[in-house]
KEDO-20686 format. One record per residue (C-alpha): residue number from 1; y, x, z. Coordinates in steps of 0.001 Angstrom, whole numbers. Layout:
<recs>
<rec k="NUM" north="Y" east="X" up="Z"/>
...
</recs>
This chain:
<recs>
<rec k="1" north="-31082" east="523" up="-22398"/>
<rec k="2" north="-29817" east="-2398" up="-24460"/>
<rec k="3" north="-25406" east="-1627" up="-23659"/>
<rec k="4" north="-22958" east="-3756" up="-25689"/>
<rec k="5" north="-18957" east="-4734" up="-25250"/>
<rec k="6" north="-18537" east="-8177" up="-24042"/>
<rec k="7" north="-15904" east="-10429" up="-23757"/>
<rec k="8" north="-15529" east="-13785" up="-22027"/>
<rec k="9" north="-13155" east="-16463" up="-23291"/>
<rec k="10" north="-11644" east="-19023" up="-21494"/>
<rec k="11" north="-14688" east="-21584" up="-20799"/>
<rec k="12" north="-16459" east="-18205" up="-19126"/>
<rec k="13" north="-18954" east="-18395" up="-22067"/>
<rec k="14" north="-19764" east="-14723" up="-22825"/>
<rec k="15" north="-19466" east="-13709" up="-26201"/>
<rec k="16" north="-20484" east="-10285" up="-28397"/>
<rec k="17" north="-17236" east="-8636" up="-29462"/>
<rec k="18" north="-17291" east="-8077" up="-33143"/>
<rec k="19" north="-15398" east="-5075" up="-32023"/>
<rec k="20" north="-17033" east="-2685" up="-29851"/>
<rec k="21" north="-15304" east="-468" up="-27603"/>
<rec k="22" north="-17717" east="618" up="-24416"/>
<rec k="23" north="-19594" east="4096" up="-24925"/>
<rec k="24" north="-22660" east="4669" up="-22885"/>
<rec k="25" north="-22393" east="8425" up="-21293"/>
<rec k="26" north="-25150" east="8333" up="-18818"/>
<rec k="27" north="-27662" east="5809" up="-17316"/>
<rec k="28" north="-30448" east="5365" up="-14634"/>
<rec k="29" north="-32544" east="3679" up="-13430"/>
<rec k="30" north="-34856" east="3841" up="-10048"/>
<rec k="31" north="-37026" east="550" up="-8093"/>
<rec k="32" north="-33650" east="45" up="-5814"/>
<rec k="33" north="-30347" east="817" up="-8386"/>
<rec k="34" north="-28778" east="724" up="-11513"/>
<rec k="35" north="-26230" east="3350" up="-12675"/>
<rec k="36" north="-24618" east="3411" up="-15560"/>
<rec k="37" north="-21416" east="5661" up="-16658"/>
<rec k="38" north="-19622" east="4363" up="-19724"/>
<rec k="39" north="-16151" east="5532" up="-21159"/>
<rec k="40" north="-13319" east="3267" up="-23190"/>
<rec k="41" north="-9891" east="4039" up="-24677"/>
<rec k="42" north="-7462" east="2876" up="-22535"/>
<rec k="43" north="-5677" east="1220" up="-25051"/>
<rec k="44" north="-8317" east="-535" up="-28251"/>
<rec k="45" north="-5845" east="-2567" up="-30357"/>
<rec k="46" north="-8520" east="-4734" up="-29233"/>
<rec k="47" north="-7011" east="-8698" up="-28633"/>
<rec k="48" north="-10841" east="-9242" up="-26712"/>
<rec k="49" north="-9709" east="-6089" up="-24261"/>
<rec k="50" north="-7561" east="-5674" up="-21141"/>
<rec k="51" north="-5722" east="-2470" up="-21781"/>
<rec k="52" north="-5982" east="-234" up="-18620"/>
<rec k="53" north="-2457" east="914" up="-17295"/>
<rec k="54" north="-1250" east="2268" up="-13480"/>
<rec k="55" north="-1143" east="-1223" up="-12178"/>
<rec k="56" north="-3771" east="-2906" up="-10358"/>
<rec k="57" north="-7355" east="-3384" up="-12267"/>
<rec k="58" north="-9165" east="-6386" up="-10809"/>
<rec k="59" north="-12978" east="-5258" up="-12361"/>
<rec k="60" north="-15159" east="-8233" up="-12130"/>
<rec k="61" north="-19205" east="-7463" up="-11698"/>
<rec k="62" north="-22340" east="-9435" up="-11662"/>
<rec k="63" north="-26024" east="-8826" up="-12063"/>
<rec k="64" north="-29506" east="-10465" up="-12592"/>
<rec k="65" north="-32290" east="-8276" up="-11074"/>
<rec k="66" north="-34266" east="-9451" up="-14503"/>
<rec k="67" north="-33686" east="-7332" up="-17424"/>
<rec k="68" north="-31958" east="-9521" up="-20603"/>
<rec k="69" north="-34441" east="-11065" up="-22491"/>
<rec k="70" north="-34266" east="-12212" up="-26454"/>
<rec k="71" north="-32517" east="-15563" up="-25345"/>
<rec k="72" north="-29792" east="-13723" up="-23875"/>
<rec k="73" north="-29033" east="-13204" up="-20154"/>
<rec k="74" north="-30189" east="-14186" up="-17247"/>
<rec k="75" north="-27515" east="-16169" up="-14854"/>
<rec k="76" north="-26389" east="-13873" up="-12540"/>
<rec k="77" north="-26624" east="-16280" up="-9398"/>
<rec k="78" north="-24950" east="-14568" up="-6341"/>
<rec k="79" north="-25141" east="-11402" up="-7736"/>
<rec k="80" north="-21758" east="-10779" up="-8658"/>
<rec k="81" north="-18118" east="-10035" up="-6832"/>
<rec k="82" north="-14571" east="-8475" up="-8119"/>
<rec k="83" north="-13121" east="-5384" up="-6567"/>
<rec k="84" north="-9368" east="-4364" up="-7158"/>
<rec k="85" north="-8772" east="-734" up="-7716"/>
<rec k="86" north="-6007" east="1931" up="-9417"/>
<rec k="87" north="-8358" east="2989" up="-12014"/>
<rec k="88" north="-5728" east="6012" up="-12963"/>
<rec k="89" north="-4917" east="6340" up="-9580"/>
<rec k="90" north="-5360" east="10210" up="-9736"/>
<rec k="91" north="-7732" east="12235" up="-6974"/>
<rec k="92" north="-5951" east="12931" up="-3647"/>
<rec k="93" north="-6756" east="16860" up="-2696"/>
<rec k="94" north="-8456" east="16715" up="623"/>
<rec k="95" north="-8174" east="19815" up="2725"/>
<rec k="96" north="-11052" east="19231" up="4904"/>
<rec k="97" north="-11391" east="21786" up="8520"/>
<rec k="98" north="-13578" east="20863" up="11256"/>
<rec k="99" north="-11056" east="22332" up="13243"/>
<rec k="100" north="-7987" east="20141" up="12792"/>
<rec k="101" north="-6863" east="17930" up="16006"/>
<rec k="102" north="-6110" east="14116" up="16300"/>
<rec k="103" north="-4277" east="11533" up="18597"/>
<rec k="104" north="-4535" east="7735" up="18363"/>
<rec k="105" north="-1646" east="5255" up="18087"/>
<rec k="106" north="-3880" east="2370" up="18560"/>
<rec k="107" north="-2748" east="-1658" up="20475"/>
<rec k="108" north="-4295" east="-2523" up="23602"/>
<rec k="109" north="-5830" east="-5738" up="23947"/>
<rec k="110" north="-3094" east="-7349" up="21863"/>
<rec k="111" north="-3635" east="-11429" up="21723"/>
<rec k="112" north="-2732" east="-12785" up="18331"/>
<rec k="113" north="-460" east="-16147" up="18282"/>
<rec k="114" north="-1863" east="-19351" up="16782"/>
<rec k="115" north="648" east="-19082" up="13810"/>
<rec k="116" north="293" east="-17984" up="11018"/>
<rec k="117" north="2778" east="-14773" up="11224"/>
<rec k="118" north="3216" east="-12559" up="13841"/>
<rec k="119" north="4433" east="-8626" up="13717"/>
<rec k="120" north="3892" east="-6774" up="17249"/>
<rec k="121" north="6092" east="-3713" up="18466"/>
<rec k="122" north="4422" east="-1173" up="20802"/>
<rec k="123" north="6396" east="1892" up="21640"/>
<rec k="124" north="4309" east="5671" up="22065"/>
<rec k="125" north="4941" east="9059" up="22475"/>
<rec k="126" north="3886" east="12260" up="20285"/>
<rec k="127" north="1636" east="13933" up="22839"/>
<rec k="128" north="2155" east="17364" up="20576"/>
<rec k="129" north="5272" east="19328" up="21649"/>
<rec k="130" north="6976" east="22279" up="22098"/>
<rec k="131" north="5720" east="23877" up="18981"/>
<rec k="132" north="5907" east="22349" up="15095"/>
<rec k="133" north="2554" east="20845" up="13950"/>
<rec k="134" north="1699" east="18956" up="10488"/>
<rec k="135" north="749" east="16294" up="9680"/>
<rec k="136" north="-1634" east="16345" up="6792"/>
<rec k="137" north="-3695" east="13136" up="7066"/>
<rec k="138" north="-3352" east="9576" up="8933"/>
<rec k="139" north="-5725" east="6656" up="8294"/>
<rec k="140" north="-5390" east="2818" up="9313"/>
<rec k="141" north="-7961" east="2451" up="13157"/>
<rec k="142" north="-8974" east="-1478" up="11730"/>
<rec k="143" north="-11042" east="-3287" up="14370"/>
<rec k="144" north="-13724" east="-4430" up="12859"/>
<rec k="145" north="-13689" east="-7687" up="11959"/>
<rec k="146" north="-10010" east="-7676" up="11531"/>
<rec k="147" north="-9908" east="-6550" up="8423"/>
<rec k="148" north="-7356" east="-9560" up="7082"/>
<rec k="149" north="-5941" east="-10049" up="10008"/>
<rec k="150" north="-4069" east="-6951" up="9920"/>
<rec k="151" north="-1740" east="-7194" up="7018"/>
<rec k="152" north="947" east="-3853" up="7517"/>
<rec k="153" north="1103" east="-1280" up="10059"/>
<rec k="154" north="5158" east="505" up="9893"/>
<rec k="155" north="5707" east="3575" up="12032"/>
<rec k="156" north="9094" east="3634" up="13496"/>
<rec k="157" north="10581" east="7095" up="14615"/>
<rec k="158" north="13018" east="6187" up="17783"/>
<rec k="159" north="15300" east="7695" up="19695"/>
<rec k="160" north="14542" east="10997" up="21893"/>
<rec k="161" north="16866" east="10321" up="25200"/>
<rec k="162" north="14261" east="7462" up="25774"/>
<rec k="163" north="11489" east="7804" up="28443"/>
<rec k="164" north="8481" east="7231" up="29479"/>
<rec k="165" north="9122" east="2987" up="31068"/>
<rec k="166" north="8758" east="2026" up="27286"/>
<rec k="167" north="5486" east="2937" up="27129"/>
<rec k="168" north="4425" east="669" up="29694"/>
<rec k="169" north="4190" east="-2522" up="27657"/>
<rec k="170" north="4608" east="-3995" up="23962"/>
<rec k="171" north="6145" east="-7341" up="22694"/>
<rec k="172" north="6869" east="-9334" up="19446"/>
<rec k="173" north="9068" east="-8069" up="17319"/>
<rec k="174" north="12309" east="-9368" up="16180"/>
<rec k="175" north="12166" east="-11334" up="19540"/>
<rec k="176" north="15322" east="-12362" up="21276"/>
<rec k="177" north="13248" east="-11012" up="24695"/>
<rec k="178" north="12084" east="-7850" up="23147"/>
<rec k="179" north="13422" east="-4870" up="24735"/>
<rec k="180" north="16253" east="-3107" up="23573"/>
<rec k="181" north="14810" east="105" up="23250"/>
<rec k="182" north="13226" east="-1234" up="19627"/>
<rec k="183" north="17016" east="-896" up="18376"/>
<rec k="184" north="16813" east="2201" up="18710"/>
<rec k="185" north="13580" east="2560" up="16393"/>
<rec k="186" north="14943" east="2059" up="12095"/>
<rec k="187" north="13440" east="5441" up="10517"/>
<rec k="188" north="9917" east="4102" up="8827"/>
<rec k="189" north="8125" east="7434" up="8745"/>
<rec k="190" north="5033" east="5796" up="7566"/>
<rec k="191" north="3539" east="3161" up="5915"/>
<rec k="192" north="-144" east="1227" up="5223"/>
<rec k="193" north="-539" east="-1966" up="4409"/>
<rec k="194" north="-4039" east="-3803" up="3727"/>
<rec k="195" north="-6987" east="-2646" up="1178"/>
<rec k="196" north="-5264" east="1085" up="1527"/>
<rec k="197" north="-7514" east="3811" up="2184"/>
<rec k="198" north="-6023" east="6640" up="4895"/>
<rec k="199" north="-3366" east="8644" up="3841"/>
<rec k="200" north="-3449" east="11832" up="2500"/>
<rec k="201" north="-627" east="14065" up="2149"/>
<rec k="202" north="-259" east="17132" up="-562"/>
<rec k="203" north="-2536" east="20833" up="-126"/>
<rec k="204" north="1738" east="21897" up="753"/>
<rec k="205" north="4130" east="18845" up="1820"/>
<rec k="206" north="2641" east="17216" up="5899"/>
<rec k="207" north="4849" east="15456" up="8519"/>
<rec k="208" north="6739" east="17497" up="10655"/>
<rec k="209" north="5995" east="16775" up="15187"/>
<rec k="210" north="6341" east="19003" up="18027"/>
<rec k="211" north="9909" east="20169" up="17413"/>
<rec k="212" north="13231" east="18755" up="19029"/>
<rec k="213" north="14070" east="16978" up="15437"/>
<rec k="214" north="10678" east="15213" up="14903"/>
<rec k="215" north="9763" east="12492" up="16735"/>
<rec k="216" north="9130" east="12193" up="19998"/>
<rec k="217" north="8834" east="8217" up="20437"/>
<rec k="218" north="7251" east="5931" up="17919"/>
<rec k="219" north="7361" east="2182" up="17522"/>
<rec k="220" north="4480" east="785" up="15752"/>
<rec k="221" north="5238" east="-1852" up="14213"/>
<rec k="222" north="1576" east="-4425" up="13153"/>
<rec k="223" north="2123" east="-7023" up="11225"/>
<rec k="224" north="-1120" east="-9745" up="11806"/>
<rec k="225" north="-1984" east="-12541" up="9460"/>
<rec k="226" north="-3416" east="-15352" up="10560"/>
<rec k="227" north="-3010" east="-18643" up="8584"/>
<rec k="228" north="-6022" east="-20610" up="10067"/>
<rec k="229" north="-3941" east="-20738" up="13074"/>
<rec k="230" north="-7660" east="-19175" up="15073"/>
<rec k="231" north="-6654" east="-18979" up="18770"/>
<rec k="232" north="-8459" east="-16624" up="21369"/>
<rec k="233" north="-7747" east="-13074" up="18683"/>
<rec k="234" north="-7681" east="-10012" up="20799"/>
<rec k="235" north="-7209" east="-6925" up="18816"/>
<rec k="236" north="-6918" east="-3336" up="18874"/>
<rec k="237" north="-5940" east="-1720" up="16042"/>
<rec k="238" north="-3875" east="808" up="14863"/>
<rec k="239" north="-3589" east="4735" up="13457"/>
<rec k="240" north="-4665" east="8063" up="13477"/>
<rec k="241" north="-3081" east="10959" up="12767"/>
<rec k="242" north="-4799" east="14131" up="11785"/>
<rec k="243" north="-2400" east="17342" up="12390"/>
<rec k="244" north="-2652" east="20847" up="12046"/>
<rec k="245" north="-1024" east="24206" up="13609"/>
<rec k="246" north="-1192" east="25971" up="10129"/>
<rec k="247" north="2201" east="24635" up="8539"/>
<rec k="248" north="3008" east="23526" up="4822"/>
<rec k="249" north="5954" east="24941" up="2907"/>
<rec k="250" north="8241" east="21107" up="2719"/>
<rec k="251" north="7835" east="18618" up="5341"/>
<rec k="252" north="7429" east="15503" up="4338"/>
<rec k="253" north="10302" east="12174" up="4920"/>
<rec k="254" north="10734" east="8579" up="3546"/>
<rec k="255" north="12650" east="6783" up="1828"/>
<rec k="256" north="12496" east="3481" up="2060"/>
<rec k="257" north="14029" east="799" up="-833"/>
<rec k="258" north="14215" east="-2577" up="-1771"/>
<rec k="259" north="15148" east="-6095" up="-1218"/>
<rec k="260" north="16948" east="-6283" up="2327"/>
<rec k="261" north="14919" east="-8865" up="4675"/>
<rec k="262" north="18126" east="-11200" up="4566"/>
<rec k="263" north="18227" east="-15259" up="4146"/>
<rec k="264" north="20115" east="-14663" up="1885"/>
<rec k="265" north="17030" east="-14196" up="-397"/>
<rec k="266" north="15223" east="-16888" up="-1391"/>
<rec k="267" north="12822" east="-17568" up="-4619"/>
<rec k="268" north="12490" east="-21921" up="-5401"/>
<rec k="269" north="9808" east="-23628" up="-5646"/>
<rec k="270" north="7723" east="-24857" up="-8829"/>
<rec k="271" north="8470" east="-20973" up="-11010"/>
<rec k="272" north="6357" east="-19222" up="-13122"/>
<rec k="273" north="8497" east="-16467" up="-12457"/>
<rec k="274" north="11511" east="-15224" up="-10178"/>
<rec k="275" north="12620" east="-12016" up="-10903"/>
<rec k="276" north="14848" east="-10419" up="-7632"/>
<rec k="277" north="15976" east="-7050" up="-7545"/>
<rec k="278" north="16941" east="-4278" up="-4337"/>
<rec k="279" north="19608" east="-2413" up="-5823"/>
<rec k="280" north="19837" east="1514" up="-3950"/>
<rec k="281" north="23155" east="2644" up="-5004"/>
<rec k="282" north="24422" east="5683" up="-6477"/>
<rec k="283" north="26993" east="5777" up="-4498"/>
<rec k="284" north="24317" east="5142" up="-1122"/>
<rec k="285" north="22190" east="8331" up="-2689"/>
<rec k="286" north="25293" east="10301" up="-2492"/>
<rec k="287" north="26233" east="9590" up="874"/>
<rec k="288" north="22611" east="9673" up="1973"/>
<rec k="289" north="21572" east="13133" up="272"/>
<rec k="290" north="24711" east="14547" up="-1154"/>
<rec k="291" north="25249" east="16789" up="2708"/>
<rec k="292" north="21846" east="17453" up="3337"/>
<rec k="293" north="19825" east="18176" up="12"/>
<rec k="294" north="22177" east="18232" up="-2391"/>
<rec k="295" north="19054" east="19694" up="-4619"/>
<rec k="296" north="17614" east="16141" up="-4421"/>
<rec k="297" north="14282" east="14940" up="-2423"/>
<rec k="298" north="10911" east="15370" up="-4518"/>
<rec k="299" north="8818" east="12321" up="-5029"/>
<rec k="300" north="5162" east="12805" up="-4206"/>
<rec k="301" north="4072" east="9095" up="-3343"/>
<rec k="302" north="4974" east="5478" up="-3616"/>
<rec k="303" north="4168" east="2507" up="-2181"/>
<rec k="304" north="4715" east="-971" up="-3725"/>
<rec k="305" north="3960" east="-3763" up="-976"/>
<rec k="306" north="5093" east="-7206" up="-1306"/>
<rec k="307" north="3851" east="-10638" up="564"/>
<rec k="308" north="2175" east="-13554" up="-1114"/>
<rec k="309" north="3871" east="-14703" up="-3865"/>
<rec k="310" north="4503" east="-10845" up="-4886"/>
<rec k="311" north="3160" east="-10775" up="-9003"/>
<rec k="312" north="4604" east="-7116" up="-10074"/>
<rec k="313" north="6753" east="-4319" up="-8458"/>
<rec k="314" north="8669" east="-1838" up="-10629"/>
<rec k="315" north="10727" east="956" up="-9487"/>
<rec k="316" north="13403" east="1678" up="-11831"/>
<rec k="317" north="15178" east="5538" up="-11814"/>
<rec k="318" north="18731" east="5562" up="-13050"/>
<rec k="319" north="20479" east="8755" up="-13878"/>
<rec k="320" north="24283" east="9232" up="-14834"/>
<rec k="321" north="23667" east="5443" up="-15922"/>
<rec k="322" north="20122" east="6167" up="-18386"/>
<rec k="323" north="17586" east="4998" up="-16767"/>
<rec k="324" north="13865" east="7570" up="-16698"/>
<rec k="325" north="10057" east="6861" up="-16756"/>
<rec k="326" north="9483" east="4542" up="-14270"/>
<rec k="327" north="9217" east="5700" up="-10918"/>
<rec k="328" north="5773" east="3602" up="-10203"/>
<rec k="329" north="5011" east="287" up="-10981"/>
<rec k="330" north="2052" east="-2329" up="-10837"/>
<rec k="331" north="1816" east="-5073" up="-13226"/>
<rec k="332" north="-1054" east="-6921" up="-11443"/>
<rec k="333" north="236" east="-6680" up="-7974"/>
<rec k="334" north="-2373" east="-8498" up="-5623"/>
<rec k="335" north="-1601" east="-9016" up="-2024"/>
<rec k="336" north="-4872" east="-7949" up="-581"/>
<rec k="337" north="-5115" east="-3830" up="-2033"/>
<rec k="338" north="-1687" east="-2017" up="-843"/>
<rec k="339" north="-2013" east="1496" up="-1040"/>
<rec k="340" north="178" east="4350" up="-1956"/>
<rec k="341" north="416" east="5688" up="-5533"/>
<rec k="342" north="46" east="9429" up="-6249"/>
<rec k="343" north="2100" east="10699" up="-8836"/>
<rec k="344" north="1022" east="12478" up="-11499"/>
<rec k="345" north="4197" east="14795" up="-11479"/>
<rec k="346" north="6596" east="15415" up="-8400"/>
<rec k="347" north="9502" east="13186" up="-9494"/>
<rec k="348" north="12974" east="15060" up="-8304"/>
<rec k="349" north="15851" east="12081" up="-6718"/>
<rec k="350" north="19634" east="13233" up="-7187"/>
<rec k="351" north="22280" east="12514" up="-5062"/>
<rec k="352" north="24169" east="9912" up="-7187"/>
<rec k="353" north="21199" east="8024" up="-9296"/>
<rec k="354" north="20690" east="4768" up="-8619"/>
<rec k="355" north="17144" east="3077" up="-7989"/>
<rec k="356" north="16236" east="-370" up="-8504"/>
<rec k="357" north="13347" east="-2615" up="-6911"/>
<rec k="358" north="12363" east="-5143" up="-8922"/>
<rec k="359" north="10078" east="-7476" up="-7494"/>
<rec k="360" north="8340" east="-10069" up="-9758"/>
<rec k="361" north="7759" east="-13645" up="-7914"/>
<rec k="362" north="5514" east="-16940" up="-9332"/>
<rec k="363" north="5585" east="-20125" up="-6415"/>
<rec k="364" north="4252" east="-22560" up="-9214"/>
<rec k="365" north="1804" east="-23467" up="-6087"/>
<rec k="366" north="4398" east="-24087" up="-3396"/>
<rec k="367" north="6457" east="-27458" up="-3497"/>
<rec k="368" north="9822" east="-26088" up="-738"/>
<rec k="369" north="11930" east="-23263" up="-668"/>
<rec k="370" north="10267" east="-19332" up="86"/>
<rec k="371" north="12906" east="-17893" up="2795"/>
<rec k="372" north="12114" east="-14249" up="3298"/>
<rec k="373" north="12451" east="-13473" up="7090"/>
<rec k="374" north="10335" east="-11735" up="8936"/>
<rec k="375" north="8548" east="-14894" up="10765"/>
<rec k="376" north="6851" east="-16232" up="7470"/>
<rec k="377" north="5186" east="-15302" up="4196"/>
</recs>
């Protein structure tokens, strides 16, 4: 095997790197596969190398079926592609058991309007009642062929005073004619976004269901992204919740922080960078946590979410006026790859802390104002 460290210039010409930072650890080839395992320092101090951080990395791959000859590399042709990854996202500790039960929350033959963005809402009743259980994993159930249509799914807890008549029909969210029952659904208990896989809770944490204080009626909001205005699309996507009667030590919850969806938030066109900040103030966190959680909450994962103009997101954390280490960040945000970041160490958020969500946008390819509202990207 002939392994070397190469880089490309702005003309996409492949050049051998004078500073070799690539170290082959293992190689294997048979009639169908070539497997290479290699290592590299995260920061090589080489201007031709990209530092590996906790941000999203676009891994680009290409190959030719013939080995490289004396004249140099062979052109890969169509044998190429790319994939967004978070290389430093810690491995999930998966606890598997054949005895685990599950239930599905899925849309039933929803006709997607021929417009670029639709938010569809459907109410469900949690089938597990009368005894506490923990949800240990949530998996997206995306209808085959609709992977680019279903952009994100939110699950809200609704009032427990509703009755089963709210289950009979779905409706477009944020619409003047939507049912009043939808207005009782304010607390997000789970979120999934495009490109993300199933979310596995840590071994000591679960989402509580089955008790009087737990969600009974939930609203599933599905954001459909149909920029080509395709007509006649029918969707049955949703979520699968896997649960167990074997209880874990802690109950999971969700804290939302960021920019409020409002017409007051807009982005001018032609901007290579535009930064907006959403402040979760010390007064807010004092009121939210002071009485119920005086010892604070423990953050174990973060989902950073933005739309097409988003380029980077940073979650900043302050205590007593001093900035702590970033809670989470992605300086290479990919709209098509949004998944939970598992924190290497849990972070405590105390009453009186500050959280600032810093959103970086680019509108260089836009000639009109970008308005932040629920029916456009």
